[in-house]
N, C-alpha and C positions, 0 to 999 in steps of 0.2 A: 432456583425460578420457583416463585411463590404463586400459587393461584386458590386462593381462599377467599371468606368471605369480607366485605369490607371492612366488619366488626373485627379487628384485630386485638389479640390478647395481648397485654403490655408486659414485656420482658420483665422478671423482677430485676431488684436490684444485685444481686449475685451473678445473672447472666447477662449483666450490660457488658460490652465491651470496652477493651481499654479508653478508646478513641471517644466512647460515652462520655468518660468521666470526666468530673469539671475539674481546671485545673488547680484552682483554689477553692477552698469550703464557702467562702465570701460570694465568689463569684460563679453559681453554680451553674449558671445560664451558658456558660463558653467552656465549651467540650475542648478536649486536648485536639481531637481532628481540625476543629475550625483554627485553633490557634497552628498547626500544623502548617493546613494549606494557605492559611492568610500570610505568614511568613515564605512561603516557598513563593507564591505570588507577589509578594512586594520585595522580594530576592531577584526573581524575573528582570520587575519592570525595570529594577536599579540596572542590574547587570546588563539590560539590554540598551540602556537608554544613557549610562554614562557616558559620558565625553562621546556623545555619538560620532561626532565631528569631527573629532579630534585629526584621526588619523588621515591620512594622501589619499584621493580617489586612485584603486587599481586601474590598470588598463581594462579589465573585464568589466570595473564600474563604471568606467567614463563610455563605454560600448553602452550602456542601458540609459546612462543619466544624459546623455547628448541628446538621442533622439524625445525623450521624457520632456526635455527641457524645451525644442522645437514645437511639441506638441502643444505643451503650456503656452509658448509664444504666440501661437495660432498659425504654424508652419503647416501641421498636418503631421501622420505617421502613416509609414507602408511597413504592412507587416515584409518582415524577412526572415527565413530560417534560421540563419545563421545565430540571429539573436535572441531564436525559443520563439514563444505564446506574446503577445500582444496586452495580457493581461498585467505584467508588470509595469510599460509605459505608459499606460492610462493610469494606474494607482500612484505611481510618482508626478505623472503631469500634473493629478488632484490634489495633491499634498502640497507642489509647488505653486498650487492656485489657493489653498486655504491658507498657507506659514510662509511662502514666500520659498526663494530658489538658495539653498543650499547643502554643504555638504550634509549639515546632520538631518534635515526634512529630507531630501534622496534615501534616507536610510529607514525611514521611520516605517512606510509600509512593512519590512521585513522584520522591523521591529516586535512590529504589534501582532504580525501573524508568529513572529517564535513566540509572542507571549499567551498567544491564543492558546497554541499546542503545548505549552506548558500546563496550563488549564485544564485544556481537553483531556488530556492524559489520564489528570483525575477522572473529571467528573462523566467522559465517556465510558470507562471501563470500571467504576465501583461494581456494577452488577454483574461481570464474569472473574475480575480478578478481585474481589475483596475489597474493602475498604485501605485494607493495611497495604496491597497489589498496587491499587492506584495511586496511593501516595508515595509508594517508592518510584512507580512509573515517574510519575512529576517529577519525583524530585530528582530521578537519573535526566530526565530533558533537560531539569535548570542545567543541571553540572557538565552536560555532556559538550566536550569542547567543541566538536563540529556544530551543534545546534546553537551554542553559544557564538560561534564565530560566522557562520553563516547567518545569524541573526539579528547582524549587526553590516549585513555587507547585501549592495543591489547585486544579488543574484536570487533565481526562482527557487532557490530550494526548500528557504523558509514557507513559501506559499506553497508547497509540494508536500510538507511533511506535516502541516495541518491537515491537507484535503486527503491525503494517504490515512491518515488516524480517521476522518470522517468517513470516507469510505468502507474502512474496517466494519467502524459502529454500525454504519446504516446495512452494512449486508449481513453481520451479526443478531440486529434489532429484527429485518425483515425476516429471515429464517426463522427466530423464535414466535415473533407474534403474526406474520402473517398483514402484517397492518401497512396501506398504500402509502402514510405519509414517509415510510422508510424508503418505498419505492422512489418516490418525486424525491428526497433527500438524495439519492444515489445520483440520479437522475441529474441533479445540480451539481452534485462535487464532482463529477464524473465529468461533466465538460468544462467548467472551473479549469480541472486538473489537465485539459487540453490546452485552455488557453495559456494557461503558465509554461508548460515546457513539452518536451515530445515524451520525454521519461514517462508519461502517463500508456505510452502505448506496452509499456512494457509494464506498469501497477494494471493497468485491465486485461492484458495478458494474464498476468497470476490472479485473478481474480475470476477470470475463464477458467482456467486449467483448472481453479481448486473445487468453482462450483461443478463444473463437469466429472469429475473425480466424486464429488458426493453425493451429485445425483447417481452417477452408478454404482456407489456403495448400498443407497437406498433401495433403489429399483431391486439388486439381487436379494436385496430382502425381503421383498415382496412376494405375494404369491402368485403365481403366472395364473392367467388362464389356461396358455397352452404353455405348459415349462420346458417342451423341447424346443421351443425358440431359442431358451436361453443361453445354450451354450451357443448356436452360428450366431448368436446376436455379439458375444464378448468376441468371437474369433474373427467376424469380420469388421468390428471393431478396432482391435489389434491391429488385423492386416491394415486397414487403412490408416490408421495412421504412420506404422513401419512404412508403409508404403509413399506416402506425402513428405514425412518427413526424408524418406532416401532420397525423391525427387529433388527437395530445395536440397541434401548433401552433393547431389551430382552437379546440379549446375552452379552453384558456391564454389565448387572445385574446378569446372569449366572453365572458371573469369582468370584473367590474368591479373598476377600480382596489381594490386595498387589501383585497381580499377577506377577506385571514385577519386577525381582529381582536384577537390573544390579544396580549395585555401584554407587554411587553420586561421588565417587571420580575418578580422572583423570584417563585415562589408562597413561603406558608409551609411550614413540614417536614411539615403535612400537606396532603394533595392536596386541592384544591375540586376541586366538581362540574365538571367541560367542558361549555360551551356546548353545548344540544342544537342550535341554530340549523343550517341547513345551511352547508357551507363554498363552496360554489358553484355555478351555475346546473346544470341538467341539459344533457346534450351537444346537442348542434345535430344537426338529421340529417345536414349536412354532415359531421359528425367521424364521427357513429356509422356512416356508410356510409363513410366511410374505413378505420375501425375495422374493420369486418367484411371489406373486401375486401381489408385489410393480412392478417388471418387467414387467409382463404383463400389468399393471393398463397403463404404458409407451409407451409401445407400442400400445397401442391401443391411448393413446394421439397423439401418432405423427402418426396413421394411420390419425384418424379427421382432425388435421391440413394440413397432405398434403392434402387429399381429399376435405378439404372444402377451403384450401386458394389458393393450386396451390404451386408448387416449387418456378417456376418463384417470386412471390409475396413473399414467405418466403427470398427467396436469394438475395432481393433486401433490407433486411437488414443490416446493416453496424456491428448491435450488434450480427447476425447470423454469421458474418466473425471471428470475434472475440472468438465467443462460441468456434467453431471450431478448430481455430488456435491453442489457449490454452490447448481446452479439447484433443484435439490428439498427442499433443506434450506433455502433461503432464501425459497422461493416462499410457505409461510404467512404470512411477516413481511411481504408485500407487498400484503396484501388490503387495506390504506390505500388504494392508488391507485385499485381501480375502485370501491371505495366512495365516492371522494372525487368521480372520474370524474361516477357518474352523480346526482352533484348531492347524497348523502346526507353527514350526518357522521361522520369514523372515531370522534370522540370523546366520542359519544353514548351512555353507559352502560344509559339508560332500556329499558325491555321491547321499545321500538319500534325504538332504535336498534342494539340487540344482534341481533333479529331480520333489520335490515338488514345489519349486518355477517356473521352468521351465513350469509347467503344467499350471500356469496363466500367467507369463510373458509371452510366445511365441505368445498366441491367442489375449492378451490385443497389445502387438506390430501389429498383423498384422491388429487387426480390426482399429485401429490408421492410419496406412499406409494406408485401402482401404479407411477410410471417406477422409484423405486429400487426397488423389490422385482423389476422386470425384469430391471432393469440387472444388480445382482448382490446376492442377496437379502439372504443374512450381513451381506458388509461392510456395506450399505448400512442395514442396522438395529443394525447395532453403534454406527454412526459416529451415525445417527438419535439412540440412545440416549444416545451422548455429549452432541451437541448442543442436544435439548432438555432432558437432564437438570441440565447448568447452567442451560442459560435459565431452568428451572423454579425450579431451588435458589435461585438469584439475586434475580430478579422477587420471587418470592415470601418473601423475606426466611427463608429458612428452614422456608418452609412455613406462615408464620405469616400473609402478606398473598395470601389469594387472588385477589382483583380485579388484584393483581400480574401475574398471568398473563396477563391481558386488555389490561392498559395498556403490557405491551411489546411483546405479540404484534401489537397495531393502533394503540393511541393513542399510542405514541412517532412511527412514521412519520405518523402522520396527524396532531399538534400539528406535526410541524417542516415538515410540508406548505404547512399555514396560514403559519406564522412567514414563507415565502417573499415570500408578499404584503405584508406588515409592512416589509421592506424595513429591517429595525435596522439602525445605523450610516451608513444611507444614503452609502454610501461607491459612487465613481463606478467602473466597468467597471475601469479598470486600476488598479486599488489594490494590487494583486498586483504587477500587474508589471512596474509603472512608479516604485510607490514602498515597498513593502515590503520587497521582494527584492533593488533594489540598493540601497536605503539598510541592511541589517543584515545581509544574505545573498548580499553579493556575490560571494564569493569561491566558494562554491557554485554560483552564477552562471553565473560566468567560466566553469569547471569545466564545466558543464553546455555550454556553447557549444562550449568545445574537444573534447568527447564527439561531439556533433554533428556537426563537424568531422571528427572522425578517421573515423567513421560512413560519413561521403559520402565521404571520401576514398579507403576501400576499402584503406586501407594495411596492414590485418590481417583477419585471421577476426573476423565479429560476431557468430558464435556457438562455443560448443565442437565443436571438430572430430570427428566420429567415428572410431573409430579401429578398425582390422579386428582380432577376436581373436587373441591369439598361440598357434599349435599348440603342441600339448603332448602328451606321451605319456598313455594312459588312467589309467596308473598310477602317473605320477609329478606328475603334476597335475592329480589330483582335481578343485582347487577353485580356482577363480581370485578375483583381486580387482575389485569393481566398485565405483571412488570409495571410499567407506566402508563398502560393504554389500558380500557373498559371496555366489557363485551356484553350483550346484552343476552339477556335469557333465551331469546334463540342461536345464539352460538355466536351472532357474529360482532364484529364492533359498534360501539353505539353512534348512531345515527347514520348508520348505512342500511337499517331495518329496510326502509326504500329504496334503495339500491339495486338489493336484493332479489322483493317482488319485482321492482321491472325490469330485471334483467333473468325472471324465472322461466320464460319463455325462450332466452338466448343461453342456452347450457356453456355456451364456447368463452363467454365474460363473464362468467359468475364468480363473486368474488371469495380468493381461498378462504378457508374455514381459520378463525382465530382463536384455534386450541393451541397454546404454549407446545413448543416441539422442542428438544433435545439440540443443542448450540455445540458443536465439537470445535469450541474455541482454543484453547489447546493446541490442537491440530494445526487450525489456520496461523497460528502464531510460527509455529515452528515450520511449516509449510510456508511462511510470507520470509522467514530467514533466510531458507535454505534457495528458495525462487532465487531472491534479493541477489545474493552471493554469487550463484550459478551464474546469472543471466549479464549481471557489471563487468565479469572477472571476464566473461568470454565473449563481450562485446570488443569492437576494435578500438573504440576511444574510451583511455581510463584515465580520469582525471581524479585531482583528493575532493573536488565538489562532493562527487557522484557517491563518495562514501557516506553521506548523509543517507542515500535511499537504503544502503544497508545498514546501518547504525539505528534507523529509525524501527523497524521491528524487533533490531534486540533491544534495544531499550526496554520495548513493550515485555517482551517475553521476560528481559531480567526482571521486571517489576513486578512482576507476577509471581515468579520463580521466589523470590528474595520475599516479596510478603507471604507467600506460604508457609516459607519457613518460619519467619518469623511469627504469623498464626500460630503454627503449630510445635513449636519448640517448649518442651518443658523448661521455661527458663529458670521456676523455684526449685526444682532439683537439679538443675546445670549450676545456680547457684550454691546452693548448700553442698555442691559435691567437687567435681575438678570443672565448671561451665564457665570458672571464670580465668584459667588459664587458659582453656580454647578458645576463649574472645582472644585472649592476648594473642597466641599462636597463628590464627587466621591470617591476621594483617603481614603478618612478618612469612607466611608462606605465601599469600599472594603474591608481597613486593619484590620476593626472594625467586619466585615463577617470572615476575616480569623485567627481573635483573639478568635473568637466565638467558630469555628469547631476545632480549634488546643486546646484549652479547652475542649473540650467535649470528643473528640478522644485522647487526650493525656494522660500518665502515672498516671494525678493526675485531675482525673475529677471532680469536682464541687460537693457541697453539701454532703460530704463521711464522713464528721467525723467535731472536734472541735479541733483539735490540732493547731498550727498554722499553717503549714503548706499546713494545707486541707481547714483553713481557707481564707491563702492568694489564694489559688486556686477558691475557690469559689467568694472572689471580683475581683480577675483577672477578672472572667466571666464575675458577675453582670456589670461590667464597660464596657466590651468591648459589654455586650449585651444594655446598656443603650443608647451608642454611636451611636449602629448599629439602634438602633429604632429613635432617635434623629436623625439622617445623613438621614432614608430613611424617614423618616416624610417631612425634609427638601429639598430633592431631589424633592417628589411627590408635596409640595408644590408649590415651582418654575415649574414645569412641567404644573401644574394648571392654 
């Protein structure tokens, strides 16, 4: 993280990165980095658009294309949670309007978003991964089987991949700089994610959980005004979380198997009336008691935190800002959870059902507004207007489908909560970890393992180090750069002096400090990988396309890890000694490892019998195992 005067010293020729070197002496202005990213983007365009309309439309694609065509024809669109959010239908209808209706044009939005994802993997993370790591991330995104396939497919995954990367970028940049523009970016990309697909609930939960842990880590390192409050705070917080999780567990275990009865077959383009029957049983007295005790414990934890640390210290944490922002904006969208927990049906749109839902929706909305306005009134209201303005625009289809607001607000989550009991796909718990990822996304998986190894070895800083400000004369260095932002001599972002003066009498709405802070980006990457794998593995529905949401953070983590190795490897020493042999053994090791895993996890495992097919399978496994052991031993010997 650079925090230096605007006048920077230019690096000498010897200090230039290999990416800054010209490709040819006669083309000194064309750097190697420019050539590489240009080739990656050209390949991205080609791979996403080449014979895009040749493959016949699948069943899932048809469920998305037909309603889009009806919207294009002027027949309107009615949001139905079974086909996910409305964003895709509007984008496809737009491409039909611009370029005509065909299989090719129906896939244009997915292709464009997939190309943008490849580009953003490079542009968005150069600051944190280094330019080499960002290039590797972009390249892995280009060649990823899942990113490529669903970048040419009429589903929502191509949109969510880009939204996921932008969410990560916005969080990192705000945590580092504290600039409000990244809050607006996070709000915008979060609601676009919700208009695309219900996996946005998982993405938001991941973000909130990470921010919560980060907040706890940072406040635990502060000097508490009353240190005796810290221990009770931690104990009360842990007890509250355990009690609430226990209450949910008891409630889920009390539900009959297959409580969700919604069909796996897509509905027609118009929404059928949802079932009015309850989706579950009322909570047991044990679950209700645990929930009440959990809420009391959390309230106690809040009391100990405020009285021990003070509001001023709490509000200085940027993770607290993002927690309040995301938590309050999304809180009304979580209404289906309590409705479902008390045994009512969030998809019941009868008068009684609406009354039941309103008993939770109205209080949760008022709580969100109250907390948001207490936090930073003007900033929160601006973000709330963006969030629910975009939400209403798409879910009501340009305000032509009023009920769409409520199907999006409550029905989307309610439908997919019910679907978890259906267990669509009937896949095992290890479906992603041992089948999908090793078979198709083994490069990102290997890179993620390398990232974990590097992180726990501690051979590099796992967060962007905080740099002290460079002393400068008041008149000579009136402005200094912080990343891609500029702060003035008063320590606040440029153009915000008036805002600070205006809010000086209202400390509740003060602009956060703009000094750069540490950003635990590697921890965030590895956390994202782990929580994605766990969340989608334990979810009731396991489908191939959901692998995208696990592969996405793996690709980013692998890009950083491989980039770090490339930048730090002693290439000259390696080539002068036995490095060339190591480079030759590495692909042999990885492919033999893949052969061993494929043999063990395939339909014909080794050592299963004596017929010809079974003996061939055993022989293939043994050969791959021998090569794996031999190449691994060779690599260890070279390293020694």
